[in-house]
RODO-484916 format. One line per field, with one value per atom (N, C-alpha, C): residue number from 1; y negated, z negated, x; atom name; residue in one letter. Coordinates in steps of 0.2 Angstrom, whole numbers. Atoms other than C-alpha are relative to their C-alpha. Example, Ala and Ser with C-alpha at 12.3 -4.5 7.8 and 13.67 -1.06 7.14 Angstrom:
RODO-484916
num = [1/1/1/2/2/2]
y = [6/22/-6/6/5/-5]
z = [0/-39/0/1/-36/-3]
x = [4/62/4/-4/68/-4]
atomo = [N/CA/C/N/CA/C]
residuo = [A/A/A/S/S/S]
//
This chain:
RODO-484916
num = [1/1/1/2/2/2/3/3/3/4/4/4/5/5/5/6/6/6/7/7/7/8/8/8/9/9/9/10/10/10/11/11/11/12/12/12/13/13/13/14/14/14/15/15/15/16/16/16/17/17/17/18/18/18/19/19/19/20/20/20/21/21/21/22/22/22/23/23/23/24/24/24/25/25/25/26/26/26/27/27/27/28/28/28/29/29/29/30/30/30/31/31/31/32/32/32/33/33/33/34/34/34/35/35/35/36/36/36/37/37/37/38/38/38/39/39/39/40/40/40/41/41/41/42/42/42/43/43/43/44/44/44/45/45/45/46/46/46/47/47/47/48/48/48/49/49/49/50/50/50/51/51/51/52/52/52/53/53/53/54/54/54/55/55/55/56/56/56/57/57/57/58/58/58/59/59/59/60/60/60/61/61/61/62/62/62/63/63/63/64/64/64/65/65/65/66/66/66/67/67/67/68/68/68/69/69/69/70/70/70/71/71/71/72/72/72/73/73/73/74/74/74/75/75/75/76/76/76/77/77/77/78/78/78/79/79/79/80/80/80/81/81/81/82/82/82/83/83/83/84/84/84/85/85/85/86/86/86/87/87/87/88/88/88/89/89/89/90/90/90/91/91/91/92/92/92/93/93/93/94/94/94/95/95/95/96/96/96/97/97/97/98/98/98/99/99/99]
y = [-2/1/4/-3/14/-3/4/8/5/-4/14/4/-5/28/-1/2/22/4/-4/33/-1/0/33/7/-6/49/0/1/49/8/-7/65/0/-1/70/6/-5/80/3/-4/94/-2/2/90/4/-3/93/1/-1/94/-6/6/76/0/0/78/4/-5/93/-2/3/85/-5/6/69/3/-3/80/2/-2/88/-5/5/73/-5/4/62/3/-4/75/-1/1/75/-7/7/56/-2/1/55/3/-3/67/-3/3/60/-7/6/43/0/-2/51/2/-2/56/-6/6/45/-3/3/42/-3/3/37/-7/6/19/-2/1/19/6/-6/32/-2/2/25/5/-4/35/-5/5/25/3/-2/27/-5/5/18/-2/1/9/1/-1/12/7/-7/31/4/-4/44/6/-6/58/-1/1/50/-2/3/47/-1/2/38/0/1/40/-4/5/26/1/-2/31/-3/3/23/3/-3/32/-4/4/25/2/-2/35/6/-6/50/6/-5/61/1/0/56/3/-3/61/7/-8/78/3/-3/80/0/0/76/6/-6/89/7/-6/102/1/0/98/5/-5/111/-3/3/99/-2/1/95/7/-6/113/3/-2/116/-4/5/101/3/-2/107/6/-6/124/-1/2/117/-4/5/104/3/-3/115/2/-2/123/-6/6/106/-5/5/97/2/-1/95/-1/2/86/-5/4/76/-4/4/62/-4/4/55/-5/5/39/-3/3/33/-8/7/14/-2/3/4/-5/4/-6/-7/7/-25/-5/5/-34/-2/2/-44/4/-3/-36/-3]
z = [6/72/1/-1/70/-4/3/66/-6/5/50/2/-2/50/-5/5/42/1/-1/39/-6/5/29/0/0/24/-5/4/18/-2/2/8/-4/4/3/-4/6/-13/-1/2/-17/-7/6/-30/-6/6/-48/0/-1/-42/0/0/-43/-5/6/-60/2/-2/-54/6/-6/-37/-2/2/-45/-4/3/-56/5/-5/-41/5/-4/-30/-3/4/-43/-1/1/-46/7/-7/-27/2/-1/-26/-4/4/-40/3/-3/-32/7/-7/-14/-1/1/-21/-1/1/-25/6/-7/-7/2/-3/1/5/-6/16/-1/2/7/-3/3/5/-4/4/-2/0/1/-8/-5/4/-15/0/0/-21/-2/1/-20/0/0/-25/2/-2/-15/-5/5/-26/3/-3/-14/0/0/-16/-6/5/-29/2/-3/-18/4/-5/-9/-3/2/-11/6/-6/1/-2/1/2/5/-5/10/-1/1/14/6/-4/22/0/-1/28/4/-4/35/8/-7/51/0/-1/58/-3/3/53/-7/7/35/-2/1/36/1/-1/43/-6/6/28/-6/5/17/0/-1/24/-1/1/23/-8/7/4/-4/4/-9/-4/4/-19/5/-5/-3/1/-2/1/-6/6/-17/-1/0/-16/6/-6/1/-1/2/-6/-5/5/-21/2/-2/-12/4/-5/1/-3/2/-10/-4/4/-19/5/-5/-3/5/-6/10/7/-6/23/-1/0/27/7/-6/40/0/0/45/5/-5/54/-1/0/59/3/-1/61/3/-2/71/-5/4/61/3/-3/64/-3/3/51/3/-2/56/-3/2/54/-6]
x = [2/-7/-7/6/-21/-6/6/-38/-3/3/-46/-6/6/-59/-5/5/-75/-6/6/-90/-5/5/-106/-4/4/-115/-6/6/-133/-2/1/-137/-7/6/-155/0/-1/-155/-7/6/-167/-3/3/-180/3/-3/-173/7/-7/-155/4/-4/-149/5/-5/-140/6/-5/-131/4/-3/-127/5/-5/-120/6/-6/-108/5/-4/-101/3/-3/-100/4/-5/-92/7/-6/-79/4/-3/-76/3/-2/-75/6/-6/-63/7/-6/-51/1/-1/-54/4/-3/-48/7/-7/-31/3/-3/-28/4/-4/-14/-4/3/-25/-7/7/-41/1/-1/-43/-6/6/-61/-5/5/-74/-5/5/-90/-6/6/-105/-5/5/-120/-7/6/-138/-5/5/-151/-6/5/-164/-7/6/-178/-2/2/-178/3/-3/-175/4/-3/-168/6/-6/-154/6/-6/-136/4/-3/-125/8/-7/-106/3/-3/-96/8/-7/-78/4/-5/-63/6/-6/-48/5/-4/-32/-1/2/-36/-4/4/-45/4/-4/-31/0/0/-32/-7/7/-51/1/-1/-46/4/-3/-34/-5/5/-48/-4/4/-59/4/-4/-45/2/-2/-42/-4/3/-46/-6/6/-57/-6/5/-67/-4/3/-70/-4/4/-76/-6/6/-88/-4/4/-94/-4/3/-98/-6/5/-107/-6/5/-117/-5/5/-126/-6/7/-139/-3/3/-142/-3/3/-147/-5/4/-160/3/-3/-150/5/-6/-135/0/0/-134/7/-7/-116/0/-1/-113/7/-7/-96/-1/0/-92/7/-6/-80/2/-3/-68/0/1/-73/4/-4/-63/6/-7/-48/6/-6/-31/3]
atomo = [N/CA/C/N/CA/C/N/CA/C/N/CA/C/N/CA/C/N/CA/C/N/CA/C/N/CA/C/N/CA/C/N/CA/C/N/CA/C/N/CA/C/N/CA/C/N/CA/C/N/CA/C/N/CA/C/N/CA/C/N/CA/C/N/CA/C/N/CA/C/N/CA/C/N/CA/C/N/CA/C/N/CA/C/N/CA/C/N/CA/C/N/CA/C/N/CA/C/N/CA/C/N/CA/C/N/CA/C/N/CA/C/N/CA/C/N/CA/C/N/CA/C/N/CA/C/N/CA/C/N/CA/C/N/CA/C/N/CA/C/N/CA/C/N/CA/C/N/CA/C/N/CA/C/N/CA/C/N/CA/C/N/CA/C/N/CA/C/N/CA/C/N/CA/C/N/CA/C/N/CA/C/N/CA/C/N/CA/C/N/CA/C/N/CA/C/N/CA/C/N/CA/C/N/CA/C/N/CA/C/N/CA/C/N/CA/C/N/CA/C/N/CA/C/N/CA/C/N/CA/C/N/CA/C/N/CA/C/N/CA/C/N/CA/C/N/CA/C/N/CA/C/N/CA/C/N/CA/C/N/CA/C/N/CA/C/N/CA/C/N/CA/C/N/CA/C/N/CA/C/N/CA/C/N/CA/C/N/CA/C/N/CA/C/N/CA/C/N/CA/C/N/CA/C/N/CA/C/N/CA/C/N/CA/C/N/CA/C/N/CA/C/N/CA/C/N/CA/C/N/CA/C/N/CA/C/N/CA/C/N/CA/C/N/CA/C]
residuo = [M/M/M/A/A/A/K/K/K/H/H/H/Y/Y/Y/V/V/V/L/L/L/E/E/E/V/V/V/E/E/E/L/L/L/I/I/I/I/I/I/N/N/N/D/D/D/G/G/G/K/K/K/M/M/M/D/D/D/E/E/E/F/F/F/M/M/M/R/R/R/V/V/V/V/V/V/L/L/L/E/E/E/N/N/N/A/A/A/E/E/E/N/N/N/S/S/S/R/R/R/K/K/K/E/E/E/P/P/P/G/G/G/C/C/C/L/L/L/R/R/R/F/F/F/D/D/D/V/V/V/L/L/L/R/R/R/P/P/P/T/T/T/D/D/D/T/T/T/Q/Q/Q/D/D/D/S/S/S/V/V/V/V/V/V/L/L/L/Y/Y/Y/E/E/E/I/I/I/Y/Y/Y/V/V/V/D/D/D/E/E/E/A/A/A/A/A/A/F/F/F/G/G/G/D/D/D/H/H/H/H/H/H/A/A/A/S/S/S/D/D/D/H/H/H/F/F/F/K/K/K/K/K/K/F/F/F/D/D/D/A/A/A/A/A/A/R/R/R/K/K/K/P/P/P/L/L/L/M/M/M/K/K/K/S/S/S/A/A/A/K/K/K/R/R/R/R/R/R/N/N/N/F/F/F/A/A/A/W/W/W/S/S/S/N/N/N/P/P/P/A/A/A]
//
């Protein structure tokens, strides 16, 4: 059985662009949750900062994550997010929960 593909992406948003960013990221999250290989897609706002958004995503495997990146809705999000952000940092995680 393939291991789940788990990642976290922290996005630092440009000043004054959070509302616009939230509109595009929430649309992307809603569409991502409909993908057959997506098990979880959370959009989180850390309480200790005003300019950060964290995405927490779980896919059935790495191929499903690749399908996500190839989707039309992700491509639309990717193009829209770039001028709204200062930076992005992605971290992958090993799945440690028991089967």
